[in-house]
N, C-alpha and C positions, 0 to 999 in steps of 0.2 A: 708278288701282286700284294693291293692295299688290300686287299679284303673286305673288295663289292663280294655281297650276296644275293639273291633272287630274292628273300624278305630282305628291306633295309633294317628291322631292327637285329637281324643277323648276322648283321656287315662288323668287321671287325674294324676297320678303319684305321691299318696301321699293317707296315711290312712282316708278309707272313712266308711260309715255305708250305709248297704243296706237292704230293707224292701220290702215286697212284698204280695197280698194277690191276692186268687183267687177262682173265684167261678164258678160252671159247675152245667149243668144240662141239661140229657141227651147229645146232638151233640153240645151245644152250653156253651159257656165257658167265661167269661174274667177274664186277668191277669192285676195287676196294680204296677207297681215298682218306688217305691224312693230312691235316692243317694243322700246322702250330706257326703260333708266333715267331720272331726271329728271335726274341727273349724266352721260348719253352713253352709258352705256355698253350693247351690246346684251343684248340680254334673249331673244327669240327671230325667228325668221324661219320663215314656213309659206306655200308655197303649194299649193292646191287644184285640182286639175281633177273640175269634177263633170260627170256626165251622166243624165237626168230618166228613167229608165226607163219607167217609168209615171206619168202627169200628169192623174189622173184627178177628176171634179169632189167626190170625201171622200178620196181615196185618193192617194196620192205616193211613188212608191220612186224611191228613187236611188243611183249606185255612185258614188265619187272616188277618186281618188290623191292621198296628198297627203306632200310632200318638205318637210323644213326642217333648221333647226338651233336648239339652244338652247344657253341660257348660263348659267352657277352661278358667283358668288364666294364662293370662305371664306375668312376670316380666318387665315394661319398664323404662328406665332413662325419666323425662320429668320434665320441670320446674326448671331443676338442682336437681333432688332428685328422688330415684325410687316408682315406682307407679304400683299399677298389673290393670291389664288390662282386661276383663271380654268380653271374645265373649260368642255370643248367637247361638244355629242354631234351625231349625225347622225341624221336617219332617218328611215321609208318608212313612209307606212301605206296599207291597204287600207278603205275604207269602207263602211258600208252602213248608210243609213238610210228608214226610210220614217217617215211621217205620218199621220194620221186625222185629220178635219177635223170636230168634235162640233157645233158652230153655228159661227156666224161669227166668234166671238170667242175658241172654244177649241178648239183642238186635244190631239192626244197622242202624242207619236214614239217609236222606238226604235229606237236606233244602236249600231252592234259598228263598233267599233276594233282590225284587227290589224295590229302593226307590227314593225316590225327595226330596230336602231338599232347604230351601231358608233361609235368604234372598239373596240378589247381593252378588257378591266376595266368596258365599260360595260353599259348595260342592253341585252340581247338582241334578247329576247322581251318585244309587251308586248300585252296584251288589255283591252280596255276594253265595256261593254255598259252602256248608258243607258237609263234610262225617263223622259224629262220632257216634262210636261204644260205649256199653253203658254194664260195667260189673257191678251190683250193689250185695249187700248183701252177699259177700263173706263171708263166717265163718272165725275170727281169734281167734278160742279158746271159749268159751263156750260162753262170757258177749260180745266181739268187733266182726264187721264187717269191711268191706272195701268195697269202690267205686272206678272205675274207669271208665275216660272215656276219650279215644281219639280222636282227631279229626285234620281231614286235611281243612282248609281251603280256599278257594280261596278268593278274593275281586278283583272287578274293581271300580274305581272313574274317570265322566267323560268322562269316554269311550277312555282315554289315559293311565291312571295310572292304573298298578294291582300288585300284586301279591300273590304269596302262604306263608302259612304259615305251621307247625306243631303247634299243642297247644296240652290241656290235663289237666286233674285234675283229682286228689287222694285224697280222704279223709276219715276219719276213726271213727267212732262212737262206741254207746255203747249200745246194744240194751236195747229199756223203758226207755233211758232218750234222749231228744230232742235235744240232743247238739250233732253238728258234725265238727270234726275240718280237716281242707284240706288246699290242695296245689294248685295252678292253672301257668303254664308256658305256654308260645307264643316263637316258635322259627320262624325269618323269615329265609326263605327257598330261595325265587328267587327272581326278579319283577324289577321294576324300581321305587318305592317308597322313596323320596327324604325330610330327610334324613333317614339313614337303619334303620329299628327298634333294628333291633340287639335280644337279646332274654329277655324277661322280665317275670318276676314271682310275687305270692305273698302266703301271707298264709290269709286265714280267718276263721273265726269260726262264724258260725250259727244255729240257733234257732227257730223252728219249733212247731207250738202250733195248 
C-alpha cells in the first residue's frame, strides 16, 4: 500500500506493510491491525471490539469500539540540517455499521464513526459517514474472480472542517490461492480541507490465511 488514510493528514504517503488478526465467537469479535512503513517505522496500530446487535439473513447491525494510535513523519530543517519530525496521535472511536445483502454476491452498508483524539494540538473530534457497496466473488473465467467496493465518504473534523470523497477498491484473486491483488483510489469532491487532498491511489497485495 502507499499509505492512504481516511483522514488525509494521517496518510503515510509511501509503501507500507499492513497486518491484521481477527477473532470471532458468536456475536462478539476482536480485530487487531498493525501497519509499518517498509523501512520499519510504525504507521498505525488499531484495536476493535465488535458486537453484532442484529444478525439476520439479509440485514446486520453491529456496534464497535476502536482505540488506536497513528504516526506521521515530516521532513524539517533544523540546526542547519534536514531532520524527520515524528507526530503521534492517539484516538478512540464508537462505530455503528449496517449491512444489507441485496443478493448472494452484492450488498450495501452504511457506517458512522464518532471519535475523539488526543493530545492537545491534534484533531480533537472526528465524524465519518460511509456508504459502501460490495460486489464480491465475480467470476472471471474458471480460475479468476474479482471484487469491487465503491464508497462515498463524508468526514468532519472538529466541527469546522469537512469534505466529501468518492473512493473505491477493485481487486482480482485466484480461486484456492490466498493472494489478492488490488488497487484503491480516493478522490476529493468538495469541502474546505486545506491543502486539497486531490486524487490518491495505491496498489496492494494481500495474503490471507
